[in-house]
C-alpha positions as CSV (number, residue, x, y, z in Angstrom):
1,X,-4.4,45.4,17.1
2,X,-4.1,41.3,17.6
3,X,-7.6,41.5,19.0
4,X,-9.1,42.9,15.4
5,X,-7.0,40.2,13.6
6,X,-8.8,37.7,14.5
7,X,-12.5,38.8,13.4
8,X,-10.7,40.1,10.4
9,X,-9.2,36.7,9.4
10,X,-12.7,34.9,10.1
11,X,-14.3,37.6,8.1
12,X,-12.0,36.6,5.2
13,X,-12.0,33.1,5.4
14,X,-16.0,33.1,5.7
15,X,-15.8,34.8,2.3
16,X,-13.9,33.1,1.1
17,X,-16.1,29.8,1.8
18,X,-19.1,31.8,0.3
19,X,-17.4,32.4,-2.9
20,X,-16.4,28.6,-3.4
21,X,-19.7,27.4,-2.4
22,X,-21.7,29.7,-4.8
23,X,-19.2,29.3,-7.5
24,X,-19.6,25.1,-6.8
25,X,-23.2,25.3,-6.8
26,X,-23.0,27.6,-9.8
27,X,-21.1,24.6,-11.4
28,X,-23.3,22.2,-10.5
29,X,-26.3,23.8,-12.1
30,X,-24.2,23.9,-15.1
31,X,-23.4,20.0,-15.3
32,X,-26.7,19.1,-14.6
33,X,-27.5,19.7,-18.3
34,X,-26.0,17.4,-20.8
35,X,-26.2,16.4,-24.5
36,X,-26.3,12.6,-25.5
37,X,-26.6,11.5,-28.6
38,X,-28.9,8.5,-29.5
39,X,-27.9,5.4,-31.8
40,X,-29.9,7.1,-34.7
41,X,-27.3,10.5,-33.8
42,X,-29.7,12.5,-32.4
43,X,-28.8,15.0,-30.4
44,X,-31.1,15.1,-26.7
45,X,-30.2,17.6,-24.1
46,X,-30.7,16.6,-20.6
47,X,-30.6,16.6,-17.0
48,X,-27.6,15.0,-16.3
49,X,-28.7,14.2,-13.0
50,X,-31.8,12.3,-13.9
51,X,-31.2,10.8,-17.7
52,X,-34.0,9.7,-19.4
53,X,-34.9,5.9,-19.9
54,X,-32.8,4.5,-22.7
55,X,-35.3,3.0,-25.6
56,X,-35.1,-0.7,-25.2
57,X,-34.2,-2.1,-29.3
58,X,-36.7,-4.9,-29.8
59,X,-34.9,-8.6,-30.6
60,X,-37.1,-11.4,-32.2
61,X,-37.1,-13.1,-28.6
62,X,-38.9,-10.5,-27.1
63,X,-41.1,-8.6,-30.1
64,X,-43.9,-10.7,-29.4
65,X,-44.4,-10.8,-25.9
66,X,-46.5,-8.4,-23.7
67,X,-49.8,-7.4,-22.0
68,X,-51.2,-3.8,-22.1
69,X,-51.3,-1.7,-18.7
70,X,-55.1,-0.1,-18.4
71,X,-53.8,3.0,-19.7
72,X,-52.5,1.7,-23.3
73,X,-56.1,-0.6,-23.2
74,X,-58.5,2.6,-22.7
75,X,-56.2,4.8,-24.9
76,X,-56.7,2.1,-27.7
77,X,-60.2,1.9,-27.0
78,X,-61.0,5.2,-27.0
79,X,-58.9,6.5,-30.4
80,X,-60.5,3.2,-32.2
81,X,-63.7,3.9,-31.7
82,X,-63.1,7.5,-32.5
83,X,-61.6,6.6,-35.9
84,X,-64.3,3.7,-36.5
85,X,-61.4,0.7,-36.0
86,X,-61.9,-2.4,-34.6
87,X,-59.8,-2.4,-31.5
88,X,-59.2,-6.2,-31.7
89,X,-57.0,-4.9,-34.8
90,X,-55.3,-2.3,-33.4
91,X,-54.2,-4.7,-30.4
92,X,-53.1,-7.0,-32.5
93,X,-50.7,-4.9,-34.7
94,X,-49.1,-3.7,-31.1
95,X,-48.7,-6.6,-29.9
96,X,-46.7,-7.7,-33.1
97,X,-44.6,-4.4,-33.6
98,X,-44.0,-3.9,-30.0
99,X,-45.1,-6.2,-27.5
100,X,-47.1,-3.0,-25.7
101,X,-43.1,-1.7,-25.0
102,X,-43.7,2.2,-25.6
103,X,-40.1,2.5,-25.7
104,X,-39.4,-0.1,-28.4
105,X,-36.9,1.1,-31.1
106,X,-36.6,-1.5,-34.5
107,X,-33.2,-1.5,-36.2
108,X,-35.0,0.9,-39.0
109,X,-35.6,3.6,-36.7
110,X,-39.5,2.7,-36.1
111,X,-40.6,3.8,-32.6
112,X,-43.0,3.4,-30.0
113,X,-46.0,1.2,-29.7
114,X,-47.4,1.4,-32.7
115,X,-43.5,1.2,-34.5
116,X,-43.9,4.5,-36.4
117,X,-41.0,6.0,-38.6
118,X,-40.3,9.4,-38.8
119,X,-41.6,9.9,-41.8
120,X,-45.2,8.3,-40.5
121,X,-44.9,10.2,-37.2
122,X,-44.6,13.5,-39.2
123,X,-47.6,12.8,-41.8
124,X,-49.6,12.1,-39.2
125,X,-48.3,15.4,-36.8
126,X,-46.9,12.9,-33.8
127,X,-44.0,14.9,-32.2
128,X,-42.8,12.5,-29.8
129,X,-43.6,8.5,-30.7
130,X,-42.7,7.5,-27.4
131,X,-45.8,9.2,-26.3
132,X,-48.4,6.2,-25.7
133,X,-51.3,9.0,-26.9
134,X,-49.4,10.0,-29.4
135,X,-48.3,7.1,-30.9
136,X,-51.4,5.3,-30.4
137,X,-53.2,8.4,-32.0
138,X,-50.9,8.8,-35.1
139,X,-50.8,4.6,-35.7
140,X,-54.6,4.2,-35.5
141,X,-55.1,7.5,-37.9
142,X,-52.3,5.7,-40.2
143,X,-54.4,2.2,-40.0
144,X,-58.0,4.1,-41.2
145,X,-56.3,5.5,-43.9
146,X,-55.2,2.5,-45.1
147,X,-58.5,0.2,-44.6
148,X,-60.2,3.6,-46.4
149,X,-57.7,3.5,-49.3
150,X,-58.1,-0.8,-49.5
151,X,-61.8,-0.9,-49.4
152,X,-61.8,-2.4,-45.7
153,X,-59.4,-5.4,-46.6
154,X,-57.6,-6.1,-43.5
155,X,-54.9,-8.2,-44.9
156,X,-54.5,-6.0,-47.7
157,X,-54.4,-3.2,-45.3
158,X,-52.1,-5.4,-42.6
159,X,-49.5,-5.6,-45.1
160,X,-49.9,-1.6,-46.0
161,X,-49.2,-0.8,-42.4
162,X,-45.7,-2.9,-42.7
163,X,-44.3,-2.4,-46.4
164,X,-46.2,1.2,-46.9
165,X,-49.5,1.3,-49.3
166,X,-47.2,2.1,-52.3
167,X,-45.9,-1.6,-52.2
168,X,-49.0,-3.2,-51.9
169,X,-50.6,-1.1,-54.6
170,X,-47.4,-2.1,-56.6
171,X,-47.5,-5.4,-56.3
172,X,-51.4,-5.5,-56.5
173,X,-51.3,-7.5,-53.5
174,X,-49.3,-8.4,-50.3
175,X,-45.9,-7.6,-51.3
176,X,-44.0,-11.2,-51.4
177,X,-41.5,-10.1,-48.8
178,X,-40.9,-12.6,-46.4
179,X,-41.2,-10.0,-43.4
180,X,-44.5,-8.7,-44.8
181,X,-45.8,-12.1,-45.0
182,X,-45.3,-13.0,-42.1
183,X,-46.2,-9.7,-40.5
184,X,-49.5,-10.5,-41.8
185,X,-49.7,-13.9,-40.9
186,X,-48.9,-12.9,-37.3
187,X,-51.2,-9.8,-36.8
188,X,-54.1,-11.6,-38.5
189,X,-53.7,-14.6,-36.3
190,X,-54.3,-12.8,-33.4
191,X,-56.9,-10.8,-34.9
192,X,-58.6,-14.1,-35.8
193,X,-57.0,-16.6,-34.2
194,X,-59.9,-19.0,-35.2
195,X,-59.2,-18.8,-38.9
196,X,-56.5,-20.3,-41.2
197,X,-54.0,-17.6,-41.3
198,X,-52.4,-19.1,-44.6
199,X,-55.6,-19.2,-46.6
200,X,-56.0,-15.4,-45.7
201,X,-52.3,-14.6,-47.6
202,X,-52.8,-16.6,-50.6
203,X,-56.0,-15.1,-51.3
204,X,-54.5,-11.6,-51.2
205,X,-51.0,-12.7,-52.3
206,X,-51.4,-13.6,-56.1
207,X,-53.4,-10.9,-58.3
208,X,-53.7,-11.9,-61.9
209,X,-51.3,-10.4,-64.1
210,X,-53.9,-8.2,-66.3
211,X,-56.2,-7.5,-63.9
212,X,-56.9,-3.6,-63.2
213,X,-56.8,-2.6,-59.9
214,X,-58.9,1.0,-59.1
215,X,-58.3,2.0,-55.8
216,X,-60.1,5.5,-54.1
217,X,-58.0,6.5,-50.9
218,X,-60.2,9.1,-47.9
219,X,-59.5,12.0,-49.9
220,X,-61.2,10.7,-53.1
221,X,-58.5,10.5,-55.1
222,X,-58.5,7.3,-57.3
223,X,-55.4,5.0,-58.2
224,X,-55.3,2.9,-61.3
225,X,-53.2,-0.1,-60.8
226,X,-52.1,-3.2,-63.1
227,X,-49.8,-4.2,-60.1
228,X,-46.3,-2.9,-61.7
229,X,-46.8,0.8,-60.2
230,X,-49.0,3.9,-60.1
């Protein structure tokens, strides 16, 4: 009997070891999936062993610096051409918005290269604002809409990209917000570096109170405003 006890004991030990290995492997796979809550309160399920890169919050010192990768350059050229928008203007907006950082996130939750807020992203069919192709497509589509709405007026369109088209329509020109005025100066300065930025801003930021504005959007809808509202 003693001759058979060793093999039996070995079999038992091997079985226990196998159970432990299978159990550990199963637990390891289960632990690979983890939930992460980002700074906006969104819950994201990720592989814990390979966490996604964290969005980069924009700071004042880093916001306006950066150079495009060849991929981004090609995406801008292609997308701008399809929508008949000057790629130089798109690049100027990206430079000011994110410094060509596709993971950028602003204090207000705007995301990606062209800093789309969730509402704008949803409005133009962008599912992932951190995807350069989707972000540029959504941003350029929105910019084209604004250019059509404001008759090709670049300062007004740029102001609307920052503050929203309704703010520009209500004010009858560039809204007197420090952030928006500074934004228009930066974008137009990059777009037309040889021109005086201040003269462009003054031309469109001080409309006459009694003037009535007639604007036709890309759907053919006519808007009339005296600067106080639609």
